[in-house]
mmCIF file of the N, C-alpha and C atoms, coordinates in Angstrom:
data_MODEL
# 
_entry.id   MODEL 
# 
loop_
_atom_site.group_PDB 
_atom_site.id 
_atom_site.type_symbol 
_atom_site.label_atom_id 
_atom_site.label_alt_id 
_atom_site.label_comp_id 
_atom_site.label_asym_id 
_atom_site.label_entity_id 
_atom_site.label_seq_id 
_atom_site.pdbx_PDB_ins_code 
_atom_site.Cartn_x 
_atom_site.Cartn_y 
_atom_site.Cartn_z 
_atom_site.occupancy 
_atom_site.B_iso_or_equiv 
_atom_site.pdbx_formal_charge 
_atom_site.auth_seq_id 
_atom_site.auth_comp_id 
_atom_site.auth_asym_id 
_atom_site.auth_atom_id 
_atom_site.pdbx_PDB_model_num 
ATOM 1   N N  . UNK A 1 1  ? 16.992  11.727  0.172  1.00 0.00 ? 1  UNK A N  1 
ATOM 2   C CA . UNK A 1 1  ? 16.759  10.032  -0.094 1.00 0.00 ? 1  UNK A CA 1 
ATOM 3   C C  . UNK A 1 1  ? 16.261  10.185  1.580  1.00 0.00 ? 1  UNK A C  1 
ATOM 4   N N  . UNK A 1 2  ? 16.664  11.078  2.726  1.00 0.00 ? 2  UNK A N  1 
ATOM 5   C CA . UNK A 1 2  ? 15.714  10.841  3.610  1.00 0.00 ? 2  UNK A CA 1 
ATOM 6   C C  . UNK A 1 2  ? 14.647  11.565  4.419  1.00 0.00 ? 2  UNK A C  1 
ATOM 7   N N  . UNK A 1 3  ? 13.979  12.122  3.599  1.00 0.00 ? 3  UNK A N  1 
ATOM 8   C CA . UNK A 1 3  ? 12.124  12.660  3.442  1.00 0.00 ? 3  UNK A CA 1 
ATOM 9   C C  . UNK A 1 3  ? 12.633  11.485  2.286  1.00 0.00 ? 3  UNK A C  1 
ATOM 10  N N  . UNK A 1 4  ? 12.665  10.567  1.839  1.00 0.00 ? 4  UNK A N  1 
ATOM 11  C CA . UNK A 1 4  ? 11.668  9.770   1.624  1.00 0.00 ? 4  UNK A CA 1 
ATOM 12  C C  . UNK A 1 4  ? 11.869  7.907   2.599  1.00 0.00 ? 4  UNK A C  1 
ATOM 13  N N  . UNK A 1 5  ? 12.355  8.310   3.419  1.00 0.00 ? 5  UNK A N  1 
ATOM 14  C CA . UNK A 1 5  ? 13.056  7.061   4.233  1.00 0.00 ? 5  UNK A CA 1 
ATOM 15  C C  . UNK A 1 5  ? 11.531  7.725   5.422  1.00 0.00 ? 5  UNK A C  1 
ATOM 16  N N  . UNK A 1 6  ? 11.728  8.587   5.692  1.00 0.00 ? 6  UNK A N  1 
ATOM 17  C CA . UNK A 1 6  ? 10.751  9.639   7.160  1.00 0.00 ? 6  UNK A CA 1 
ATOM 18  C C  . UNK A 1 6  ? 8.684   8.916   6.125  1.00 0.00 ? 6  UNK A C  1 
ATOM 19  N N  . UNK A 1 7  ? 8.967   9.288   4.932  1.00 0.00 ? 7  UNK A N  1 
ATOM 20  C CA . UNK A 1 7  ? 7.835   9.237   4.215  1.00 0.00 ? 7  UNK A CA 1 
ATOM 21  C C  . UNK A 1 7  ? 7.166   7.504   4.437  1.00 0.00 ? 7  UNK A C  1 
ATOM 22  N N  . UNK A 1 8  ? 8.551   6.814   4.241  1.00 0.00 ? 8  UNK A N  1 
ATOM 23  C CA . UNK A 1 8  ? 7.886   5.284   4.581  1.00 0.00 ? 8  UNK A CA 1 
ATOM 24  C C  . UNK A 1 8  ? 7.669   4.740   6.198  1.00 0.00 ? 8  UNK A C  1 
ATOM 25  N N  . UNK A 1 9  ? 8.545   5.254   6.767  1.00 0.00 ? 9  UNK A N  1 
ATOM 26  C CA . UNK A 1 9  ? 8.650   5.488   8.773  1.00 0.00 ? 9  UNK A CA 1 
ATOM 27  C C  . UNK A 1 9  ? 6.544   5.867   8.986  1.00 0.00 ? 9  UNK A C  1 
ATOM 28  N N  . UNK A 1 10 ? 6.341   7.016   8.221  1.00 0.00 ? 10 UNK A N  1 
ATOM 29  C CA . UNK A 1 10 ? 4.468   7.405   8.785  1.00 0.00 ? 10 UNK A CA 1 
ATOM 30  C C  . UNK A 1 10 ? 3.994   6.407   7.903  1.00 0.00 ? 10 UNK A C  1 
ATOM 31  N N  . UNK A 1 11 ? 3.966   6.077   6.364  1.00 0.00 ? 11 UNK A N  1 
ATOM 32  C CA . UNK A 1 11 ? 2.918   5.174   5.698  1.00 0.00 ? 11 UNK A CA 1 
ATOM 33  C C  . UNK A 1 11 ? 2.611   3.693   6.954  1.00 0.00 ? 11 UNK A C  1 
ATOM 34  N N  . UNK A 1 12 ? 4.319   3.389   7.045  1.00 0.00 ? 12 UNK A N  1 
ATOM 35  C CA . UNK A 1 12 ? 4.219   2.013   7.837  1.00 0.00 ? 12 UNK A CA 1 
ATOM 36  C C  . UNK A 1 12 ? 3.553   2.210   8.695  1.00 0.00 ? 12 UNK A C  1 
ATOM 37  N N  . UNK A 1 13 ? 3.393   3.168   9.524  1.00 0.00 ? 13 UNK A N  1 
ATOM 38  C CA . UNK A 1 13 ? 2.218   3.783   10.855 1.00 0.00 ? 13 UNK A CA 1 
ATOM 39  C C  . UNK A 1 13 ? 0.937   3.719   10.459 1.00 0.00 ? 13 UNK A C  1 
ATOM 40  N N  . UNK A 1 14 ? 0.678   4.431   8.736  1.00 0.00 ? 14 UNK A N  1 
ATOM 41  C CA . UNK A 1 14 ? -0.563  4.575   8.920  1.00 0.00 ? 14 UNK A CA 1 
ATOM 42  C C  . UNK A 1 14 ? -0.866  3.300   8.239  1.00 0.00 ? 14 UNK A C  1 
ATOM 43  N N  . UNK A 1 15 ? -0.339  2.370   7.895  1.00 0.00 ? 15 UNK A N  1 
ATOM 44  C CA . UNK A 1 15 ? -0.689  0.872   7.074  1.00 0.00 ? 15 UNK A CA 1 
ATOM 45  C C  . UNK A 1 15 ? -1.222  0.356   8.482  1.00 0.00 ? 15 UNK A C  1 
ATOM 46  N N  . UNK A 1 16 ? -0.857  -0.061  9.778  1.00 0.00 ? 16 UNK A N  1 
ATOM 47  C CA . UNK A 1 16 ? -0.739  -0.599  10.640 1.00 0.00 ? 16 UNK A CA 1 
ATOM 48  C C  . UNK A 1 16 ? -2.132  -0.143  11.513 1.00 0.00 ? 16 UNK A C  1 
ATOM 49  N N  . UNK A 1 17 ? -2.253  0.940   11.121 1.00 0.00 ? 17 UNK A N  1 
ATOM 50  C CA . UNK A 1 17 ? -3.412  1.585   11.751 1.00 0.00 ? 17 UNK A CA 1 
ATOM 51  C C  . UNK A 1 17 ? -4.737  1.209   10.715 1.00 0.00 ? 17 UNK A C  1 
ATOM 52  N N  . UNK A 1 18 ? -4.468  1.245   9.800  1.00 0.00 ? 18 UNK A N  1 
ATOM 53  C CA . UNK A 1 18 ? -5.189  0.859   8.995  1.00 0.00 ? 18 UNK A CA 1 
ATOM 54  C C  . UNK A 1 18 ? -6.171  -0.533  8.738  1.00 0.00 ? 18 UNK A C  1 
ATOM 55  N N  . UNK A 1 19 ? -4.310  -1.156  8.998  1.00 0.00 ? 19 UNK A N  1 
ATOM 56  C CA . UNK A 1 19 ? -4.803  -2.516  9.126  1.00 0.00 ? 19 UNK A CA 1 
ATOM 57  C C  . UNK A 1 19 ? -5.536  -2.931  10.011 1.00 0.00 ? 19 UNK A C  1 
ATOM 58  N N  . UNK A 1 20 ? -4.992  -2.828  11.643 1.00 0.00 ? 20 UNK A N  1 
ATOM 59  C CA . UNK A 1 20 ? -6.254  -2.934  12.697 1.00 0.00 ? 20 UNK A CA 1 
ATOM 60  C C  . UNK A 1 20 ? -7.348  -2.239  12.134 1.00 0.00 ? 20 UNK A C  1 
ATOM 61  N N  . UNK A 1 21 ? -7.504  -1.368  12.185 1.00 0.00 ? 21 UNK A N  1 
ATOM 62  C CA . UNK A 1 21 ? -9.436  -1.439  11.576 1.00 0.00 ? 21 UNK A CA 1 
ATOM 63  C C  . UNK A 1 21 ? -9.991  -1.895  10.319 1.00 0.00 ? 21 UNK A C  1 
ATOM 64  N N  . UNK A 1 22 ? -9.244  -2.978  9.753  1.00 0.00 ? 22 UNK A N  1 
ATOM 65  C CA . UNK A 1 22 ? -9.533  -3.679  8.952  1.00 0.00 ? 22 UNK A CA 1 
ATOM 66  C C  . UNK A 1 22 ? -10.430 -2.418  7.846  1.00 0.00 ? 22 UNK A C  1 
ATOM 67  N N  . UNK A 1 23 ? -9.480  -1.642  7.127  1.00 0.00 ? 23 UNK A N  1 
ATOM 68  C CA . UNK A 1 23 ? -9.816  -0.555  6.369  1.00 0.00 ? 23 UNK A CA 1 
ATOM 69  C C  . UNK A 1 23 ? -8.992  -0.749  5.061  1.00 0.00 ? 23 UNK A C  1 
ATOM 70  N N  . UNK A 1 24 ? -9.979  -1.856  3.813  1.00 0.00 ? 24 UNK A N  1 
ATOM 71  C CA . UNK A 1 24 ? -9.103  -2.412  2.699  1.00 0.00 ? 24 UNK A CA 1 
ATOM 72  C C  . UNK A 1 24 ? -8.906  -1.271  1.899  1.00 0.00 ? 24 UNK A C  1 
ATOM 73  N N  . UNK A 1 25 ? -9.865  -0.130  1.716  1.00 0.00 ? 25 UNK A N  1 
ATOM 74  C CA . UNK A 1 25 ? -9.907  0.508   0.861  1.00 0.00 ? 25 UNK A CA 1 
ATOM 75  C C  . UNK A 1 25 ? -8.237  1.451   0.977  1.00 0.00 ? 25 UNK A C  1 
ATOM 76  N N  . UNK A 1 26 ? -8.640  2.223   2.199  1.00 0.00 ? 26 UNK A N  1 
ATOM 77  C CA . UNK A 1 26 ? -7.099  2.148   3.172  1.00 0.00 ? 26 UNK A CA 1 
ATOM 78  C C  . UNK A 1 26 ? -6.284  2.128   2.884  1.00 0.00 ? 26 UNK A C  1 
ATOM 79  N N  . UNK A 1 27 ? -6.366  0.356   2.623  1.00 0.00 ? 27 UNK A N  1 
ATOM 80  C CA . UNK A 1 27 ? -4.696  -0.050  2.753  1.00 0.00 ? 27 UNK A CA 1 
ATOM 81  C C  . UNK A 1 27 ? -4.363  -0.012  1.302  1.00 0.00 ? 27 UNK A C  1 
ATOM 82  N N  . UNK A 1 28 ? -4.999  -0.385  0.733  1.00 0.00 ? 28 UNK A N  1 
ATOM 83  C CA . UNK A 1 28 ? -4.814  0.150   -0.744 1.00 0.00 ? 28 UNK A CA 1 
ATOM 84  C C  . UNK A 1 28 ? -4.463  1.032   -1.006 1.00 0.00 ? 28 UNK A C  1 
ATOM 85  N N  . UNK A 1 29 ? -5.052  2.285   -0.672 1.00 0.00 ? 29 UNK A N  1 
ATOM 86  C CA . UNK A 1 29 ? -4.469  3.395   -0.785 1.00 0.00 ? 29 UNK A CA 1 
ATOM 87  C C  . UNK A 1 29 ? -3.002  3.732   -0.808 1.00 0.00 ? 29 UNK A C  1 
ATOM 88  N N  . UNK A 1 30 ? -2.607  3.191   0.937  1.00 0.00 ? 30 UNK A N  1 
ATOM 89  C CA . UNK A 1 30 ? -1.410  3.464   1.346  1.00 0.00 ? 30 UNK A CA 1 
ATOM 90  C C  . UNK A 1 30 ? 0.002   2.189   0.660  1.00 0.00 ? 30 UNK A C  1 
ATOM 91  N N  . UNK A 1 31 ? -0.889  1.206   0.323  1.00 0.00 ? 31 UNK A N  1 
ATOM 92  C CA . UNK A 1 31 ? 0.393   0.519   -1.052 1.00 0.00 ? 31 UNK A CA 1 
ATOM 93  C C  . UNK A 1 31 ? 0.788   1.062   -1.881 1.00 0.00 ? 31 UNK A C  1 
ATOM 94  N N  . UNK A 1 32 ? -0.555  1.948   -1.782 1.00 0.00 ? 32 UNK A N  1 
ATOM 95  C CA . UNK A 1 32 ? 0.275   2.413   -3.204 1.00 0.00 ? 32 UNK A CA 1 
ATOM 96  C C  . UNK A 1 32 ? 1.139   3.591   -3.494 1.00 0.00 ? 32 UNK A C  1 
ATOM 97  N N  . UNK A 1 33 ? 0.390   4.344   -2.348 1.00 0.00 ? 33 UNK A N  1 
ATOM 98  C CA . UNK A 1 33 ? 1.536   5.177   -1.966 1.00 0.00 ? 33 UNK A CA 1 
ATOM 99  C C  . UNK A 1 33 ? 3.300   5.301   -1.240 1.00 0.00 ? 33 UNK A C  1 
ATOM 100 N N  . UNK A 1 34 ? 2.715   4.105   -0.665 1.00 0.00 ? 34 UNK A N  1 
ATOM 101 C CA . UNK A 1 34 ? 4.388   3.007   -1.011 1.00 0.00 ? 34 UNK A CA 1 
ATOM 102 C C  . UNK A 1 34 ? 4.936   3.140   -2.468 1.00 0.00 ? 34 UNK A C  1 
ATOM 103 N N  . UNK A 1 35 ? 4.277   2.235   -2.870 1.00 0.00 ? 35 UNK A N  1 
ATOM 104 C CA . UNK A 1 35 ? 5.063   1.722   -4.012 1.00 0.00 ? 35 UNK A CA 1 
ATOM 105 C C  . UNK A 1 35 ? 5.312   2.914   -4.339 1.00 0.00 ? 35 UNK A C  1 
ATOM 106 N N  . UNK A 1 36 ? 4.642   4.337   -4.704 1.00 0.00 ? 36 UNK A N  1 
ATOM 107 C CA . UNK A 1 36 ? 5.384   5.417   -5.429 1.00 0.00 ? 36 UNK A CA 1 
ATOM 108 C C  . UNK A 1 36 ? 6.525   5.643   -4.544 1.00 0.00 ? 36 UNK A C  1 
ATOM 109 N N  . UNK A 1 37 ? 6.775   5.217   -3.157 1.00 0.00 ? 37 UNK A N  1 
ATOM 110 C CA . UNK A 1 37 ? 8.023   5.855   -2.362 1.00 0.00 ? 37 UNK A CA 1 
ATOM 111 C C  . UNK A 1 37 ? 9.266   5.161   -3.243 1.00 0.00 ? 37 UNK A C  1 
ATOM 112 N N  . UNK A 1 38 ? 9.412   3.898   -2.771 1.00 0.00 ? 38 UNK A N  1 
ATOM 113 C CA . UNK A 1 38 ? 10.038  3.170   -3.563 1.00 0.00 ? 38 UNK A CA 1 
ATOM 114 C C  . UNK A 1 38 ? 10.807  3.228   -5.089 1.00 0.00 ? 38 UNK A C  1 
ATOM 115 N N  . UNK A 1 39 ? 9.466   3.365   -5.550 1.00 0.00 ? 39 UNK A N  1 
ATOM 116 C CA . UNK A 1 39 ? 9.788   3.546   -7.047 1.00 0.00 ? 39 UNK A CA 1 
ATOM 117 C C  . UNK A 1 39 ? 10.725  5.098   -6.859 1.00 0.00 ? 39 UNK A C  1 
ATOM 118 N N  . UNK A 1 40 ? 10.363  6.222   -5.790 1.00 0.00 ? 40 UNK A N  1 
ATOM 119 C CA . UNK A 1 40 ? 11.426  6.935   -6.618 1.00 0.00 ? 40 UNK A CA 1 
ATOM 120 C C  . UNK A 1 40 ? 12.803  7.102   -5.537 1.00 0.00 ? 40 UNK A C  1 
ATOM 121 N N  . UNK A 1 41 ? 12.594  6.053   -4.634 1.00 0.00 ? 41 UNK A N  1 
ATOM 122 C CA . UNK A 1 41 ? 14.389  5.700   -4.405 1.00 0.00 ? 41 UNK A CA 1 
ATOM 123 C C  . UNK A 1 41 ? 14.590  4.524   -5.353 1.00 0.00 ? 41 UNK A C  1 
ATOM 124 N N  . UNK A 1 42 ? 14.451  4.593   -6.381 1.00 0.00 ? 42 UNK A N  1 
ATOM 125 C CA . UNK A 1 42 ? 14.638  3.410   -7.471 1.00 0.00 ? 42 UNK A CA 1 
ATOM 126 C C  . UNK A 1 42 ? 14.959  2.228   -6.529 1.00 0.00 ? 42 UNK A C  1 
ATOM 127 N N  . UNK A 1 43 ? 13.926  1.408   -5.749 1.00 0.00 ? 43 UNK A N  1 
ATOM 128 C CA . UNK A 1 43 ? 13.859  0.389   -5.375 1.00 0.00 ? 43 UNK A CA 1 
ATOM 129 C C  . UNK A 1 43 ? 12.783  -0.300  -5.964 1.00 0.00 ? 43 UNK A C  1 
ATOM 130 N N  . UNK A 1 44 ? 12.819  -0.732  -7.336 1.00 0.00 ? 44 UNK A N  1 
ATOM 131 C CA . UNK A 1 44 ? 11.544  -1.265  -7.930 1.00 0.00 ? 44 UNK A CA 1 
ATOM 132 C C  . UNK A 1 44 ? 11.145  -2.403  -7.965 1.00 0.00 ? 44 UNK A C  1 
ATOM 133 N N  . UNK A 1 45 ? 12.184  -3.671  -7.471 1.00 0.00 ? 45 UNK A N  1 
ATOM 134 C CA . UNK A 1 45 ? 11.134  -4.369  -6.511 1.00 0.00 ? 45 UNK A CA 1 
ATOM 135 C C  . UNK A 1 45 ? 10.572  -4.723  -5.207 1.00 0.00 ? 45 UNK A C  1 
ATOM 136 N N  . UNK A 1 46 ? 10.969  -3.467  -4.482 1.00 0.00 ? 46 UNK A N  1 
ATOM 137 C CA . UNK A 1 46 ? 9.856   -3.195  -3.497 1.00 0.00 ? 46 UNK A CA 1 
ATOM 138 C C  . UNK A 1 46 ? 8.632   -2.464  -3.908 1.00 0.00 ? 46 UNK A C  1 
ATOM 139 N N  . UNK A 1 47 ? 8.653   -1.437  -4.817 1.00 0.00 ? 47 UNK A N  1 
ATOM 140 C CA . UNK A 1 47 ? 7.727   -0.790  -5.021 1.00 0.00 ? 47 UNK A CA 1 
ATOM 141 C C  . UNK A 1 47 ? 6.835   -1.897  -6.179 1.00 0.00 ? 47 UNK A C  1 
ATOM 142 N N  . UNK A 1 48 ? 7.477   -3.057  -6.727 1.00 0.00 ? 48 UNK A N  1 
ATOM 143 C CA . UNK A 1 48 ? 6.585   -3.856  -7.589 1.00 0.00 ? 48 UNK A CA 1 
ATOM 144 C C  . UNK A 1 48 ? 5.817   -4.371  -6.352 1.00 0.00 ? 48 UNK A C  1 
ATOM 145 N N  . UNK A 1 49 ? 6.650   -4.852  -5.409 1.00 0.00 ? 49 UNK A N  1 
ATOM 146 C CA . UNK A 1 49 ? 6.008   -6.311  -4.679 1.00 0.00 ? 49 UNK A CA 1 
ATOM 147 C C  . UNK A 1 49 ? 4.572   -5.097  -3.671 1.00 0.00 ? 49 UNK A C  1 
ATOM 148 N N  . UNK A 1 50 ? 4.609   -3.635  -3.779 1.00 0.00 ? 50 UNK A N  1 
ATOM 149 C CA . UNK A 1 50 ? 3.798   -3.699  -2.429 1.00 0.00 ? 50 UNK A CA 1 
ATOM 150 C C  . UNK A 1 50 ? 2.448   -2.734  -3.375 1.00 0.00 ? 50 UNK A C  1 
ATOM 151 N N  . UNK A 1 51 ? 2.986   -2.427  -5.479 1.00 0.00 ? 51 UNK A N  1 
ATOM 152 C CA . UNK A 1 51 ? 2.007   -2.672  -6.027 1.00 0.00 ? 51 UNK A CA 1 
ATOM 153 C C  . UNK A 1 51 ? 1.387   -3.977  -6.418 1.00 0.00 ? 51 UNK A C  1 
ATOM 154 N N  . UNK A 1 52 ? 1.481   -4.934  -6.552 1.00 0.00 ? 52 UNK A N  1 
ATOM 155 C CA . UNK A 1 52 ? 0.958   -5.978  -6.391 1.00 0.00 ? 52 UNK A CA 1 
ATOM 156 C C  . UNK A 1 52 ? 0.112   -6.121  -5.356 1.00 0.00 ? 52 UNK A C  1 
ATOM 157 N N  . UNK A 1 53 ? 0.585   -6.120  -4.065 1.00 0.00 ? 53 UNK A N  1 
ATOM 158 C CA . UNK A 1 53 ? -0.266  -6.547  -3.157 1.00 0.00 ? 53 UNK A CA 1 
ATOM 159 C C  . UNK A 1 53 ? -1.432  -5.206  -3.055 1.00 0.00 ? 53 UNK A C  1 
ATOM 160 N N  . UNK A 1 54 ? -1.866  -4.341  -3.656 1.00 0.00 ? 54 UNK A N  1 
ATOM 161 C CA . UNK A 1 54 ? -1.992  -3.274  -3.777 1.00 0.00 ? 54 UNK A CA 1 
ATOM 162 C C  . UNK A 1 54 ? -3.059  -3.534  -4.489 1.00 0.00 ? 54 UNK A C  1 
ATOM 163 N N  . UNK A 1 55 ? -2.886  -4.507  -5.836 1.00 0.00 ? 55 UNK A N  1 
ATOM 164 C CA . UNK A 1 55 ? -4.070  -4.527  -7.234 1.00 0.00 ? 55 UNK A CA 1 
ATOM 165 C C  . UNK A 1 55 ? -4.809  -5.852  -6.276 1.00 0.00 ? 55 UNK A C  1 
ATOM 166 N N  . UNK A 1 56 ? -3.758  -7.121  -5.454 1.00 0.00 ? 56 UNK A N  1 
ATOM 167 C CA . UNK A 1 56 ? -4.174  -7.796  -5.259 1.00 0.00 ? 56 UNK A CA 1 
ATOM 168 C C  . UNK A 1 56 ? -5.724  -8.031  -4.463 1.00 0.00 ? 56 UNK A C  1 
ATOM 169 N N  . UNK A 1 57 ? -5.129  -7.416  -3.304 1.00 0.00 ? 57 UNK A N  1 
ATOM 170 C CA . UNK A 1 57 ? -6.159  -6.658  -2.373 1.00 0.00 ? 57 UNK A CA 1 
ATOM 171 C C  . UNK A 1 57 ? -7.552  -5.831  -3.064 1.00 0.00 ? 57 UNK A C  1 
ATOM 172 N N  . UNK A 1 58 ? -7.113  -4.929  -4.145 1.00 0.00 ? 58 UNK A N  1 
ATOM 173 C CA . UNK A 1 58 ? -7.813  -4.469  -4.686 1.00 0.00 ? 58 UNK A CA 1 
ATOM 174 C C  . UNK A 1 58 ? -9.066  -5.140  -5.354 1.00 0.00 ? 58 UNK A C  1 
ATOM 175 N N  . UNK A 1 59 ? -8.872  -6.788  -5.802 1.00 0.00 ? 59 UNK A N  1 
ATOM 176 C CA . UNK A 1 59 ? -9.461  -7.498  -7.122 1.00 0.00 ? 59 UNK A CA 1 
ATOM 177 C C  . UNK A 1 59 ? -10.510 -8.330  -5.984 1.00 0.00 ? 59 UNK A C  1 
ATOM 178 N N  . UNK A 1 60 ? -9.846  -8.956  -4.564 1.00 0.00 ? 60 UNK A N  1 
ATOM 179 C CA . UNK A 1 60 ? -10.471 -9.498  -3.404 1.00 0.00 ? 60 UNK A CA 1 
ATOM 180 C C  . UNK A 1 60 ? -11.507 -8.574  -3.147 1.00 0.00 ? 60 UNK A C  1 
ATOM 181 N N  . UNK A 1 61 ? -11.705 -7.144  -2.666 1.00 0.00 ? 61 UNK A N  1 
ATOM 182 C CA . UNK A 1 61 ? -12.394 -6.015  -2.083 1.00 0.00 ? 61 UNK A CA 1 
ATOM 183 C C  . UNK A 1 61 ? -13.362 -6.268  -3.591 1.00 0.00 ? 61 UNK A C  1 
ATOM 184 N N  . UNK A 1 62 ? -13.072 -6.834  -4.716 1.00 0.00 ? 62 UNK A N  1 
ATOM 185 C CA . UNK A 1 62 ? -14.357 -6.097  -6.025 1.00 0.00 ? 62 UNK A CA 1 
ATOM 186 C C  . UNK A 1 62 ? -14.688 -6.954  -6.010 1.00 0.00 ? 62 UNK A C  1 
ATOM 187 N N  . UNK A 1 63 ? -14.084 -8.568  -5.942 1.00 0.00 ? 63 UNK A N  1 
ATOM 188 C CA . UNK A 1 63 ? -14.712 -9.622  -5.946 1.00 0.00 ? 63 UNK A CA 1 
ATOM 189 C C  . UNK A 1 63 ? -16.032 -9.609  -4.454 1.00 0.00 ? 63 UNK A C  1 
ATOM 190 N N  . UNK A 1 64 ? -15.760 -9.357  -3.821 1.00 0.00 ? 64 UNK A N  1 
ATOM 191 C CA . UNK A 1 64 ? -16.633 -9.512  -2.563 1.00 0.00 ? 64 UNK A CA 1 
ATOM 192 C C  . UNK A 1 64 ? -17.762 -8.791  -2.611 1.00 0.00 ? 64 UNK A C  1 
ATOM 193 N N  . UNK A 1 65 ? -17.575 -7.473  -3.622 1.00 0.00 ? 65 UNK A N  1 
ATOM 194 C CA . UNK A 1 65 ? -18.742 -6.469  -4.150 1.00 0.00 ? 65 UNK A CA 1 
ATOM 195 C C  . UNK A 1 65 ? -19.480 -7.183  -4.857 1.00 0.00 ? 65 UNK A C  1 
ATOM 196 N N  . UNK A 1 66 ? -18.796 -8.077  -5.422 1.00 0.00 ? 66 UNK A N  1 
ATOM 197 C CA . UNK A 1 66 ? -19.754 -8.071  -7.070 1.00 0.00 ? 66 UNK A CA 1 
ATOM 198 C C  . UNK A 1 66 ? -20.518 -9.349  -6.673 1.00 0.00 ? 66 UNK A C  1 
ATOM 199 N N  . UNK A 1 67 ? -20.380 -9.922  -5.469 1.00 0.00 ? 67 UNK A N  1 
ATOM 200 C CA . UNK A 1 67 ? -21.054 -11.379 -5.243 1.00 0.00 ? 67 UNK A CA 1 
ATOM 201 C C  . UNK A 1 67 ? -22.106 -10.826 -4.023 1.00 0.00 ? 67 UNK A C  1 
ATOM 202 N N  . UNK A 1 68 ? -22.318 -9.848  -3.718 1.00 0.00 ? 68 UNK A N  1 
ATOM 203 C CA . UNK A 1 68 ? -23.099 -9.458  -2.440 1.00 0.00 ? 68 UNK A CA 1 
ATOM 204 C C  . UNK A 1 68 ? -24.463 -8.940  -3.456 1.00 0.00 ? 68 UNK A C  1 
# 
């Protein structure tokens, strides 16, 4: 369990960096990883929340790509 918490700490730091760089693909990737960690910790609501955020961002990014 300690390794999962440590992974979440590292992913949270990485997420903050990606957000500061305005890197949506990186954010999507990290949110997916965070979701997997929460799933392995059996914190399914947290996992689902992160996965939904990842999907929403992916959809919005696809919309931007399609409109150009």
